[in-house]
N, C-alpha and C positions, 0 to 999 in steps of 0.2 A: 044382195049388197053385203060386202063384208063387214064384220064387226070391230071395231077399233076400241082398244084400252087406252085409257088415260095415260098419257106420257109415252105411249109408244106409237112410232110410226108404222105406216104400212110398208111393204116391202116396195122398193123403188119400181118395180115392173108394172103396178097397177096404178093407174091413174086416179086421183080423186076429184071428186065434183067439187066446186067452190063453197058450197054449203059445209060438205064434210070437213074442208080444210079450215073453215070459219070456226067451227065447233072445236076441232082440235086445238086450233090458235087459242082460242077463249080458255079452253079447259087449262092448256099450258100457263096461259096467263094469269089464270087465277091462283094455280099452284105457285108460280113465283110471287104473287101478292101476298099468298098466306105465308110464304118463308120469309119474306121481307117484313111483315107484320110480326112475326115471332122474333126475328131479329132486333127489330125496333123496340119491341116491349121488353127484351132483356137489356137493351141500351138504357131503355127508359128507368128500368129498376135500377140498374148500376148507377145512373145519374141521380137517381132520388136517394141511393145511399150516400154516395159523395156530398150530395147537398146537405143531408142530415148530419154527415161528419163535420162539413165545413161551417154549418150553424154552430155546432157544440164549440168548435175551435174558435170561430169568430166570439162567441159568448166568453170563452173563458180570456180570449185577449182583451175583451173590452173590460172585465173585471180587472185584469193585471193593469191594464192602463190606468184605471182608474183608481187601484192602489198605488201605483207609482205617482199620480198626480196628487194623491192624499199626502203620500210621504214627503213629496217634494215641497208641497205647501207647509208641513210642519217643519222641515229643515230652513226653509226660507223665513218662517217666523221666528224660529230660534236663532237663525243668524242676525235678523233685525235686534232681536232681544240683546244677543252678545255684543253687537256693535253699539248699540246705546250703551250697555253697561262700560264697555271700553272708552267710549268717549267720555262718559262720565268721569272713570277713573283718570283718564288724561287729563280732564279739566282740574281734578282733585290735585293731581301731581302737579301741573302748571301753577296752579294757585300757590300750593306748598314751597315750589321753587321760587316763585316771585317774592314771597315772604321772607323766605330765608335769605334770598339776595338782598332784599331791602334792609333787612335787619343787620346783616354783615355790613353792607355799606354804611348803614347809621354809626355802627359800631366802630368802624374804622375810622370815620370821620370824627369820633368822639374822641379818639386816641387810646381807646384799648388795643392792646397788643393781641390779645387771645379773643376770638370770637366764639362765644359760646351760642350753639343753635337753640331756639326756643322749643319747648315740649309741644308735641303735636298730639292733637285729639284726632284719633282715627277713627272714622266713620264706622258703625256697627256693622254695616252691609261687606266692608273690606275686611273685617275680622272674622265675618262667617257667624256671626250672632243674631239669634232670631229676635230677641228681646232687647230693644236699644237701651231700656231702662236699667239693664243689668251689665253696665258698662264697668269695666275695671278701671282702676286709676290710670291717668294716661303716663305713657313711658317717655323718657327723654328721647330725642331723635338720634338713632344710630343705636339704642340700647337693644340688646337680643330679646327676641319676642319669647314668651313662654313664661314660666314661673319666674316670680321675684322673690320668693323665699331662698333664704340662703340654706345649703344643705349641711347637716350635722354629720362629723364623721365620728 
């Protein structure tokens, strides 16, 4: 009987018995399976590396998303505060305008030709002062803001 090395076929002239052919097919099948296992192991390692990279990227995106949510919540609270302050300022302006109009109509009905506007007491938060007890004297409506002293030349 001729010896057969793995992976090499016998010359076509010689006939093989079925057992010999089964052994050759089995050895060839095992070699194919080993090469397939090596290929799949390499793919598995690549997939593990990609999965690790994707996990890191996913975590970074989660952190960024949380940061964006926190920033959005901060600006939303800030917008609510600004809106509330603007509503308060609007109410103060409306109240002052109504008082001024009422005073003007009252004086016109009294017969005064010139109508003088009343002095306004401006709230401390509109002047930007921290301590409401340290309020300066009220200034007449329309008078320029700033120093009330006269400058010496």
